[in-house]
C-alpha positions in Angstrom: -6.0 -82.1 97.8 -3.1 -80.4 95.9 -4.6 -78.1 93.2 -2.3 -79.4 90.6 -3.5 -83.0 91.1 -7.2 -82.1 91.5 -7.4 -80.7 88.0 -6.0 -83.7 86.2 -8.5 -85.6 84.0 -8.2 -89.0 82.4 -7.7 -87.2 79.1 -4.7 -85.4 80.6 -3.2 -88.7 81.7 -3.9 -90.2 78.3 -2.4 -87.4 76.3 1.2 -88.8 76.1 -0.2 -92.1 74.6 -3.2 -90.7 72.7 -1.8 -91.9 69.3 -1.2 -95.4 70.6 -4.7 -95.5 72.2 -6.2 -94.8 68.8 -4.2 -97.8 67.5 -5.4 -99.9 70.4 -9.0 -99.3 69.3 -8.1 -100.3 65.7 -6.3 -103.4 67.1 -9.3 -104.3 69.2 -11.5 -104.3 66.1 -8.9 -106.5 64.3 -8.8 -108.9 67.2 -12.5 -109.4 67.5 -13.5 -109.3 63.8 -12.7 -112.5 62.1 -14.0 -115.3 59.9 -17.3 -115.6 61.9 -20.0 -113.7 60.1 -22.4 -114.6 62.9 -20.3 -112.6 65.3 -20.4 -109.4 63.2 -23.5 -107.9 64.8 -22.4 -108.8 68.4 -18.8 -107.5 67.9 -20.0 -104.3 66.3 -22.1 -103.7 69.4 -19.3 -104.6 71.7 -16.9 -102.2 70.0 -19.4 -99.4 70.3 -19.5 -100.1 74.1 -15.7 -99.6 74.4 -14.9 -97.7 77.6 -12.3 -95.3 78.8 -9.3 -97.6 77.9 -7.9 -97.1 81.4 -6.1 -100.5 81.4 -4.4 -99.9 78.0 -3.5 -96.4 79.2 -1.7 -97.8 82.2 0.1 -100.4 80.1 1.2 -97.9 77.5 2.4 -95.4 80.1 4.3 -98.1 82.0 5.8 -99.2 78.6 7.0 -95.6 78.1 8.3 -95.3 81.6 10.7 -98.3 81.1 12.0 -97.2 77.7 9.3 -98.4 75.3 11.2 -101.2 73.5 8.4 -103.8 73.1 7.1 -103.6 69.5 3.9 -105.3 70.4 2.9 -102.8 73.1 -0.2 -101.6 71.3 -1.4 -105.2 70.6 -0.7 -106.2 74.3 -2.7 -103.1 75.4 -5.6 -104.3 73.2 -5.3 -107.8 74.7 -5.6 -106.4 78.2 -8.7 -104.5 77.2 -10.1 -107.6 75.5 -9.7 -109.6 78.7 -11.4 -106.8 80.6 -14.3 -106.7 78.0 -14.6 -110.5 78.4 -15.1 -110.2 82.1 -17.7 -107.4 81.7 -19.6 -109.5 79.2 -19.6 -112.5 81.5 -20.5 -110.3 84.5 -23.4 -108.8 82.7 -24.6 -112.3 81.8 -24.3 -113.7 85.4 -26.0 -110.6 86.8 -28.6 -110.5 84.1 -27.7 -106.8 83.6 -29.6 -105.0 80.8 -27.4 -101.8 80.6 -23.7 -101.1 80.8 -22.4 -97.5 80.3 -26.0 -96.5 79.3 -26.1 -99.0 76.4 -27.9 -102.4 76.2 -25.7 -105.3 77.2 -24.9 -108.3 74.9 -27.0 -110.3 77.3 -30.0 -108.0 76.8 -29.7 -107.5 73.1 -29.0 -111.1 72.1 -29.3 -113.7 74.9 -27.6 -115.1 78.0 -26.2 -117.9 75.9 -24.7 -115.5 73.3 -23.2 -113.4 76.1 -21.4 -116.4 77.7 -20.2 -117.6 74.3 -19.0 -114.1 73.3 -17.1 -113.7 76.6 -15.5 -117.1 75.9 -14.7 -116.0 72.4 -13.0 -112.8 73.7 -10.9 -114.8 76.1 -9.9 -117.2 73.3 -8.9 -114.4 71.0 -6.8 -112.8 73.8 -5.0 -116.2 74.4 -4.5 -116.8 70.7 -3.0 -113.3 70.2 -0.6 -113.8 73.1 0.6 -116.9 71.4 1.1 -115.4 67.9 4.8 -114.9 68.0 5.5 -118.6 68.3 3.0 -119.4 65.5 4.3 -117.3 62.6 5.0 -120.2 60.1 3.0 -119.1 57.0 2.0 -122.6 56.1 0.7 -123.4 59.5 -1.1 -120.1 59.6 -2.8 -120.8 56.3 -3.9 -124.3 57.4 -5.3 -123.0 60.6 -7.2 -120.2 58.9 -8.7 -122.7 56.5 -9.8 -125.0 59.4 -11.3 -122.0 61.3 -13.1 -120.7 58.1 -14.6 -124.1 57.4 -15.8 -124.5 61.0 -17.1 -120.9 61.2 -19.3 -121.5 58.1 -21.5 -123.7 60.2 -22.4 -120.6 62.2 -23.0 -118.0 59.4 -25.4 -115.1 59.7 -28.0 -115.1 62.4 -27.8 -118.9 62.7 -24.9 -118.2 65.2 -27.3 -116.5 67.5 -29.5 -119.6 67.7 -26.7 -122.2 67.6 -26.6 -124.7 70.4 -24.1 -123.9 73.1 -22.5 -127.4 72.8 -21.5 -126.8 69.1 -20.2 -123.3 69.8 -18.2 -124.6 72.8 -16.7 -127.3 70.6 -15.6 -124.7 68.1 -14.1 -122.5 70.8 -12.4 -125.6 72.2 -10.8 -126.3 68.9 -9.6 -122.7 68.6 -8.1 -122.9 72.1 -6.4 -126.2 71.4 -5.0 -124.8 68.3 -3.5 -122.0 70.4 -2.0 -124.7 72.8 -4.6 -124.3 75.5 -7.7 -126.2 76.6 -11.3 -125.5 77.5 -12.7 -126.7 80.8 -16.1 -128.4 80.6 
């Protein structure tokens, strides 16, 4: 192997986009932290488990390579990581994994049900964020926020962790429909 290539680390590769990657981590926190108090403990753990940000690194480096004109590049990099996190949460649930990157999984800390619902929530947040530019009308945004807040109050605090899956799926379905999508049953 070429000696110049052999000594390159992920940190070396990430150096040109290090500032943007810091903003990606902040954006991830913004995307998963919302009006759902019951999710606070789960999302805090999920954000502590954040990995190497390899996918956002590739997106941001590619963005720079083509001229870097997309103003939402950091948000889109966070969405890519969010989708990746959703797949990991679901995989850990399906595999009944207790550790990921040396830390307890959502599945192990909370429950299989919470892990599945959290994975669904992460997917929903990613889809909603991809749809944001077309939904910028302030009145529509306020109305949607009020509906989400009212629905989320049903799952406040630790009650979320014990809520029945059908009720939570219904809430996620409403969020997905609001974003123009649908939830398969």
